[in-house]
C-alpha positions as CSV (number, residue, x, y, z in Angstrom):
1,M,-46.5,11.4,12.9
2,E,-45.2,10.0,9.7
3,Q,-43.1,6.5,10.4
4,V,-40.5,6.0,8.4
5,K,-38.4,2.5,7.7
6,V,-35.0,2.6,9.4
7,K,-32.8,2.0,6.9
8,G,-29.8,1.9,9.9
9,G,-27.6,-1.5,9.1
10,K,-26.1,-1.4,5.4
11,H,-22.8,-2.7,4.7
12,T,-19.5,-0.6,6.0
13,E,-16.7,-1.1,4.6
14,V,-15.0,-3.4,7.2
15,I,-11.7,-4.0,5.7
16,H,-10.1,-7.3,7.1
17,E,-6.0,-8.1,6.3
18,F,-4.0,-11.2,6.7
19,E,-1.3,-10.7,9.0
20,I,1.9,-12.6,7.0
21,C,3.6,-15.0,9.1
22,I,7.1,-16.4,7.4
23,E,5.6,-20.1,7.1
24,R,9.4,-21.8,7.0
25,P,11.6,-20.4,10.0
26,K,15.1,-20.2,8.9
27,P,18.3,-20.6,10.9
28,S,20.6,-17.8,11.2
29,A,21.9,-17.2,7.8
30,I,25.9,-16.2,9.2
31,D,27.8,-19.8,9.9
32,E,26.1,-19.6,5.7
33,V,27.7,-17.1,4.7
34,I,31.1,-16.8,6.6
35,D,31.9,-20.7,5.2
36,L,30.2,-19.9,2.0
37,L,32.7,-16.6,1.8
38,K,36.0,-18.7,3.2
39,K,35.7,-20.9,0.7
40,I,35.6,-18.5,-2.6
41,L,38.3,-16.6,-0.8
42,N,41.1,-20.1,-0.2
43,Y,40.4,-21.1,-3.1
44,C,42.0,-17.5,-4.7
45,I,44.6,-17.4,-2.5
46,C,45.3,-21.4,-3.9
47,V,44.9,-20.2,-7.5
48,M,47.2,-17.1,-7.2
49,T,49.8,-18.9,-4.6
50,C,50.2,-21.9,-5.8
51,G,48.3,-22.3,-9.3
52,C,46.5,-25.5,-8.2
53,V,43.8,-26.4,-6.4
54,A,41.9,-29.6,-5.8
55,S,38.6,-30.3,-7.9
56,Y,35.6,-31.2,-5.7
57,R,32.0,-30.5,-6.0
58,S,31.3,-29.5,-2.2
59,S,27.0,-29.1,-1.0
60,S,28.3,-24.9,-1.6
61,G,28.5,-25.3,-5.8
62,I,32.0,-24.5,-5.1
63,N,34.5,-26.6,-7.1
64,G,37.4,-26.6,-9.7
65,E,35.3,-26.2,-12.8
66,E,32.6,-23.3,-11.3
67,Y,36.0,-21.2,-10.3
68,G,38.2,-22.1,-13.5
69,T,39.0,-17.9,-13.3
70,L,39.8,-16.0,-10.4
71,L,37.2,-13.7,-9.4
72,L,37.4,-9.5,-10.6
73,D,40.1,-7.8,-8.5
74,D,36.9,-6.2,-6.9
75,E,35.0,-8.9,-6.4
76,R,38.4,-10.4,-4.2
77,V,38.3,-7.4,-2.3
78,A,34.5,-6.8,-1.5
79,V,34.6,-10.7,-0.2
80,E,37.5,-10.0,1.5
81,N,35.7,-7.1,3.4
82,L,32.4,-8.6,3.8
83,L,33.6,-11.7,5.6
84,A,35.8,-9.2,8.2
85,Y,33.3,-7.7,8.7
86,L,31.0,-10.7,9.7
87,E,34.0,-12.3,11.6
88,T,34.1,-9.8,13.9
89,D,31.1,-7.2,14.0
90,N,28.7,-9.6,14.0
91,C,26.4,-8.2,17.2
92,S,22.6,-8.2,17.6
93,D,22.7,-4.7,15.7
94,P,24.7,-4.7,12.8
95,V,25.6,-1.3,11.2
96,V,25.7,-1.4,7.5
97,S,28.6,0.8,6.4
98,P,29.1,2.6,3.2
99,Q,31.7,0.1,2.5
100,H,30.3,-2.7,3.5
101,L,27.0,-1.8,1.7
102,R,29.2,-1.2,-1.7
103,A,30.8,-4.9,-0.7
104,L,27.7,-5.8,-0.7
105,S,26.7,-4.5,-4.5
106,I,29.4,-6.2,-6.0
107,L,28.9,-9.2,-5.2
108,T,25.2,-8.5,-6.0
109,Y,25.8,-7.4,-9.3
110,S,28.6,-10.5,-9.8
111,D,27.8,-12.6,-12.6
112,N,28.6,-15.4,-10.1
113,D,26.1,-17.3,-8.5
114,D,27.7,-18.1,-5.4
115,L,28.8,-14.5,-4.5
116,Q,25.1,-13.5,-5.9
117,R,24.2,-16.4,-2.8
118,S,26.8,-14.8,-0.4
119,A,25.0,-11.3,-0.5
120,A,21.7,-12.3,-0.9
121,L,22.8,-14.3,2.6
122,C,24.0,-10.9,4.4
123,F,20.5,-9.4,3.2
124,A,19.2,-12.5,5.2
125,E,21.2,-12.1,8.6
126,F,20.4,-7.8,8.2
127,S,16.9,-9.1,8.0
128,E,17.1,-10.7,10.9
129,K,19.3,-8.4,13.3
130,M,19.0,-4.9,12.0
131,C,17.0,-2.7,15.0
132,G,17.0,-0.3,12.7
133,P,14.5,0.8,9.6
134,L,15.6,-0.4,5.7
135,E,16.7,2.9,4.1
136,A,16.7,2.1,-0.3
137,E,20.9,2.1,-0.7
138,M,20.5,-1.4,1.1
139,A,16.8,-2.0,-0.1
140,V,17.9,-1.5,-4.0
141,P,20.5,-4.4,-4.5
142,L,18.5,-6.5,-2.3
143,V,15.7,-6.1,-5.2
144,Q,18.0,-6.6,-7.6
145,L,18.7,-10.2,-6.3
146,L,15.3,-11.5,-6.9
147,T,15.9,-11.1,-10.7
148,S,18.6,-13.8,-10.0
149,T,18.3,-16.9,-12.2
150,N,19.5,-19.1,-9.2
151,V,16.9,-21.2,-7.3
152,Q,18.9,-20.9,-4.0
153,V,19.5,-17.0,-4.3
154,Q,15.7,-16.5,-5.1
155,R,14.9,-18.4,-2.0
156,V,17.5,-16.5,0.1
157,A,17.1,-12.4,-1.5
158,S,13.1,-13.4,-1.2
159,H,12.8,-14.7,2.6
160,A,14.8,-11.3,3.8
161,V,12.4,-9.6,2.0
162,S,9.9,-11.0,3.6
163,K,11.7,-10.8,7.0
164,F,12.2,-6.8,5.7
165,S,8.3,-6.6,5.4
166,V,7.3,-8.0,8.7
167,A,9.8,-5.7,10.4
168,P,7.9,-2.9,12.7
169,F,8.6,-0.4,10.8
170,V,6.2,1.1,8.2
171,T,8.9,2.7,6.0
172,N,10.6,-0.9,4.9
173,K,6.9,-1.5,3.1
174,E,7.2,2.1,1.8
175,V,11.3,1.6,0.5
176,L,10.4,-1.6,-0.9
177,A,7.2,-0.1,-2.9
178,S,9.8,2.7,-4.1
179,C,12.5,0.3,-5.4
180,G,9.9,-1.4,-7.8
181,V,9.8,-4.9,-5.7
182,F,6.4,-5.9,-6.8
183,T,7.9,-6.4,-10.3
184,P,10.6,-9.6,-9.9
185,L,8.1,-10.5,-7.1
186,S,5.4,-11.2,-9.4
187,R,8.1,-13.3,-11.9
188,L,8.7,-15.3,-8.4
189,L,5.3,-16.6,-8.5
190,F,5.8,-18.5,-11.9
191,S,8.7,-20.0,-10.2
192,S,8.6,-23.7,-9.5
193,D,10.1,-23.8,-6.7
194,P,7.5,-24.3,-3.2
195,E,10.4,-22.3,-1.4
196,V,10.5,-19.8,-3.6
197,L,6.6,-19.5,-3.9
198,C,5.5,-19.3,-0.4
199,N,8.2,-16.4,0.1
200,A,7.3,-14.4,-3.1
201,C,3.6,-14.8,-1.6
202,G,4.3,-13.8,1.9
203,C,5.9,-10.7,0.4
204,I,3.2,-9.1,-1.7
205,A,1.0,-10.5,1.6
206,A,3.0,-8.0,3.7
207,L,3.5,-5.5,1.7
208,A,0.0,-4.8,0.4
209,T,-1.2,-3.7,4.0
210,A,0.8,-0.2,2.9
211,D,-1.2,2.3,1.7
212,C,1.9,3.5,-0.1
213,S,1.9,-0.1,-2.4
214,Q,-1.1,0.3,-3.9
215,Q,0.5,3.4,-6.0
216,Q,3.3,0.9,-7.2
217,L,1.1,-2.4,-7.7
218,N,1.5,-3.6,-11.0
219,M,-0.3,-7.6,-10.3
220,D,-2.1,-8.1,-13.6
221,Q,-0.1,-11.3,-14.4
222,G,0.8,-11.6,-10.6
223,I,-3.4,-11.6,-9.8
224,K,-3.5,-14.5,-12.0
225,A,-0.6,-16.4,-10.8
226,L,-1.9,-16.0,-7.2
227,L,-5.3,-17.7,-8.0
228,S,-3.5,-20.2,-9.4
229,L,-1.3,-21.2,-6.2
230,L,-4.9,-20.4,-3.9
231,K,-5.0,-24.7,-5.5
232,S,-1.4,-25.2,-4.9
233,A,-0.5,-29.3,-3.8
234,H,2.1,-27.4,-1.1
235,V,-0.3,-26.2,2.1
236,H,2.3,-22.8,3.0
237,V,1.9,-21.7,-0.9
238,Q,-1.8,-21.8,-0.5
239,H,-2.1,-20.1,2.7
240,N,0.1,-17.6,1.7
241,A,-1.4,-17.1,-2.1
242,A,-4.8,-16.7,0.2
243,G,-3.5,-14.0,2.1
244,A,-2.1,-12.2,-0.5
245,I,-5.2,-11.7,-2.2
246,L,-7.1,-11.0,0.6
247,N,-4.1,-8.1,1.8
248,L,-4.6,-7.1,-2.0
249,T,-8.5,-6.6,-1.1
250,R,-7.6,-3.1,0.6
251,S,-8.3,-1.0,-1.8
252,Q,-10.8,-0.2,-4.9
253,C,-8.2,-0.2,-7.2
254,N,-7.5,-4.2,-6.5
255,R,-10.5,-5.1,-5.9
256,S,-11.5,-4.2,-9.3
257,K,-8.1,-5.8,-11.0
258,L,-9.3,-8.8,-8.6
259,V,-12.4,-9.3,-10.2
260,S,-12.0,-8.3,-13.7
261,Q,-8.8,-11.5,-13.3
262,G,-11.5,-13.5,-12.8
263,A,-10.9,-13.8,-8.8
264,L,-14.7,-14.2,-8.1
265,P,-15.4,-18.1,-9.0
266,V,-12.1,-18.8,-7.7
267,L,-12.9,-17.5,-4.4
268,V,-16.3,-18.6,-4.0
269,E,-14.9,-22.3,-4.7
270,M,-12.3,-22.3,-2.2
271,L,-15.2,-21.7,0.5
272,H,-15.6,-25.5,-0.4
273,S,-12.1,-26.1,1.1
274,S,-11.4,-28.7,3.7
275,D,-8.2,-26.0,4.7
276,E,-10.0,-24.3,7.3
277,E,-7.5,-21.5,7.2
278,I,-7.8,-21.0,3.3
279,Q,-11.4,-20.9,3.6
280,Y,-11.4,-17.8,6.2
281,Y,-9.0,-15.7,4.2
282,C,-11.2,-16.4,1.4
283,I,-14.1,-15.1,3.1
284,A,-12.8,-12.3,4.5
285,A,-11.4,-11.7,0.6
286,L,-15.2,-12.3,-0.4
287,S,-16.4,-10.0,2.5
288,N,-13.8,-7.3,1.0
289,V,-15.1,-7.5,-2.6
290,A,-18.4,-7.5,-1.1
291,V,-18.7,-4.0,-0.2
292,H,-19.2,-2.9,-4.2
293,E,-23.1,-3.3,-5.7
294,K,-21.3,-4.5,-9.1
295,H,-19.2,-7.3,-7.0
296,R,-22.2,-8.3,-5.3
297,A,-24.5,-9.0,-7.4
298,M,-21.2,-10.9,-9.6
299,M,-21.1,-13.0,-6.6
300,V,-24.1,-13.8,-6.1
301,A,-24.4,-14.9,-9.6
302,I,-21.7,-17.4,-9.7
303,G,-23.2,-21.3,-9.7
304,N,-27.2,-20.9,-8.9
305,H,-26.2,-18.3,-5.7
306,D,-23.1,-21.3,-4.7
307,V,-22.0,-18.1,-2.2
308,I,-25.0,-17.5,-0.7
309,L,-25.5,-21.6,0.0
310,Q,-21.7,-22.1,1.5
311,L,-22.1,-19.1,3.5
312,I,-24.9,-20.1,5.6
313,S,-23.0,-23.0,5.5
314,L,-20.1,-21.8,7.2
315,L,-21.9,-20.2,10.0
316,Y,-22.3,-23.6,11.5
317,S,-18.8,-24.1,11.3
318,R,-16.8,-25.6,14.1
319,Q,-14.4,-22.9,14.3
320,E,-15.5,-19.7,15.5
321,K,-13.3,-17.1,13.3
322,I,-14.8,-18.5,10.4
323,K,-18.5,-18.2,11.5
324,C,-17.7,-14.8,12.9
325,Q,-16.2,-13.9,9.5
326,A,-19.2,-15.5,7.9
327,C,-21.0,-13.1,9.3
328,F,-18.9,-10.3,8.1
329,A,-19.3,-11.6,4.9
330,V,-23.3,-12.2,4.8
331,R,-23.4,-8.8,6.4
332,N,-21.4,-6.9,3.7
333,L,-23.4,-8.8,0.8
334,A,-26.8,-8.6,2.0
335,S,-27.1,-4.9,1.4
336,D,-29.3,-5.2,-1.9
337,G,-32.7,-6.5,-1.6
338,I,-32.3,-9.5,-3.8
339,Q,-29.4,-10.7,-2.0
340,Q,-31.7,-9.9,1.6
341,V,-34.5,-12.2,0.2
342,L,-32.5,-15.2,-1.2
343,F,-30.3,-15.7,1.9
344,V,-34.0,-15.8,4.2
345,R,-35.1,-18.3,1.1
346,Y,-32.3,-20.2,2.2
347,G,-31.8,-20.6,5.8
348,I,-30.0,-17.9,7.5
349,L,-32.2,-17.0,9.9
350,E,-32.3,-20.6,11.4
351,A,-28.1,-20.1,11.7
352,L,-28.0,-16.9,12.4
353,H,-30.3,-17.7,16.0
354,K,-27.9,-20.2,16.5
355,V,-25.4,-17.9,16.9
356,I,-26.6,-15.0,18.9
357,K,-28.9,-17.7,21.0
358,A,-25.0,-19.0,21.7
359,T,-23.1,-15.4,22.7
360,S,-26.1,-13.1,23.9
361,C,-24.8,-13.2,27.2
362,S,-20.7,-14.2,26.6
363,T,-18.7,-12.2,27.7
364,Q,-15.6,-14.0,26.3
365,P,-14.2,-11.3,23.6
366,T,-14.4,-13.5,20.8
367,A,-17.9,-14.4,21.6
368,A,-18.9,-10.9,21.4
369,H,-17.3,-10.0,18.6
370,M,-19.4,-12.8,16.8
371,L,-22.5,-11.4,18.6
372,A,-22.0,-8.2,17.2
373,A,-21.1,-9.6,13.5
374,A,-24.0,-12.0,13.9
375,L,-26.8,-9.2,14.5
376,G,-25.6,-7.3,12.1
377,C,-26.2,-9.4,9.3
378,L,-29.5,-9.7,11.1
379,R,-30.3,-5.9,11.0
380,N,-29.0,-6.1,7.3
381,L,-31.7,-7.9,6.6
382,S,-34.3,-6.5,8.8
383,I,-34.0,-3.7,6.3
384,L,-36.6,-5.2,3.7
385,K,-40.3,-5.3,4.3
386,A,-40.6,-8.6,2.7
387,N,-38.1,-10.5,5.4
388,E,-39.9,-9.2,8.5
389,L,-42.4,-11.7,8.7
390,S,-39.7,-14.3,8.7
391,I,-37.7,-12.3,11.4
392,V,-40.7,-12.2,13.8
393,S,-41.8,-16.0,13.5
394,E,-38.1,-17.0,14.3
395,D,-38.8,-15.7,17.2
396,F,-35.2,-13.2,17.5
397,L,-36.9,-10.8,19.7
398,P,-36.2,-12.4,23.1
399,D,-32.7,-13.1,22.5
400,M,-32.2,-9.1,21.3
401,C,-34.0,-8.2,24.9
402,S,-31.5,-10.2,26.7
403,V,-28.5,-8.5,24.3
404,L,-29.9,-5.1,25.2
405,R,-30.4,-6.1,28.6
406,C,-26.6,-7.1,29.0
407,G,-25.0,-4.1,29.4
408,H,-21.3,-5.2,27.9
409,N,-21.9,-5.3,24.1
410,W,-22.5,-2.0,22.8
411,E,-21.8,-3.5,19.4
412,A,-24.2,-6.0,19.6
413,Q,-26.8,-3.6,21.2
414,R,-26.4,-1.2,18.6
415,H,-27.6,-3.7,15.9
416,A,-30.2,-5.4,18.6
417,A,-32.6,-2.5,18.8
418,G,-31.6,-1.0,14.8
419,T,-33.0,-4.5,14.2
420,I,-36.1,-4.2,16.4
421,R,-36.6,-1.1,15.5
422,N,-36.6,-2.2,11.9
423,I,-39.4,-4.5,12.3
424,A,-41.4,-2.5,14.9
425,V,-42.0,0.0,12.3
426,G,-43.4,-1.9,10.0
427,D,-46.8,-4.4,9.7
428,H,-46.1,-6.9,12.3
429,I,-46.3,-4.9,15.6
430,Q,-48.7,-6.8,17.1
431,A,-46.5,-9.3,16.8
432,V,-43.5,-8.0,17.5
433,L,-45.1,-6.3,21.1
434,E,-46.7,-10.2,22.1
435,R,-42.9,-11.5,21.9
436,V,-41.6,-8.4,23.7
437,N,-43.8,-8.9,27.0
438,V,-42.7,-13.1,26.5
């Protein structure tokens, strides 16, 4: 019977994503917003009753100069409404009635920065305590606050969006996306304020994980900004920018946009970062992009095969998650003949062998995951006839047989068996038999 070389083990579209965390936890906004609303209301009362008020400059920005005119009647009523609500109805699960929502909307669309900040603080409080999903009626004014020119408003509003985005309600992301949240978030990526940048990147990272968001994304300018922020002087901004890019690579459309906007050279360069979190996110992003043949060729062409050399180097990382992620990236990248040859030429087999030896019989979940990833790389490399002798000579076979005898890691066993079958039907069957019997 004719022997056919098994081509199993080609790249699989393993999509990895960044789970956004809020880098700068905020205290409860309730005390701040109540204090701010009281100062606004007290000022109005003073002007209406005696016509005079002491001019002072407070940390909240309220002073006689800025409040030279009274609030509009509907703004004053809205302030009174929200103040009464926050002081009496502040519970663990706030219920925002149509009346309260109207008051929030009035403050949101006010020309007064302090009223906008009050609205933003209310949204921040609700984002911390609401136990139900976000509704469009509340999302619309929140998204509007992101367009404010006031940095303090931008900070609080973007934080509220990030909290709603990571809440355990999938519909929150759908609602925010449908309300056009990506347009103002993209603009905030050009802010000079680190906190606004950190929050905006975190919002995009969280929202990009929703399938519905892929239809709403219009990130051409935002992508350029995210790539620039990978080199920010602020580590939290860097992390969230890298996470946003990683999560954008979950869809083929966004992967193509990223590549067209010059993402590949930047991501490959960031593999040299001294920050291990940045390395991890960028490896995962490259792994996702590498599912496309054209992108793989472009990736390898950068910097005289720099991506191949750096991924091999990262297989020696002290961080297990980086080694594991590097294995996934190699597995996807080594799906074509030329890449398979280059990886072996640059010495990946020794690095993979070290990983496999260290994890071959471990029962630890992380080690088992890494073993499967490393054997998946080896299986892809074994597809190419030119690599057979190198793999046999590296003496992987005893370790792969050991993996087959350990019955607790099915994924690793599948890749080990596939690799053995690939090299067993080649030209080096005698060498294979000798090593199997060792």
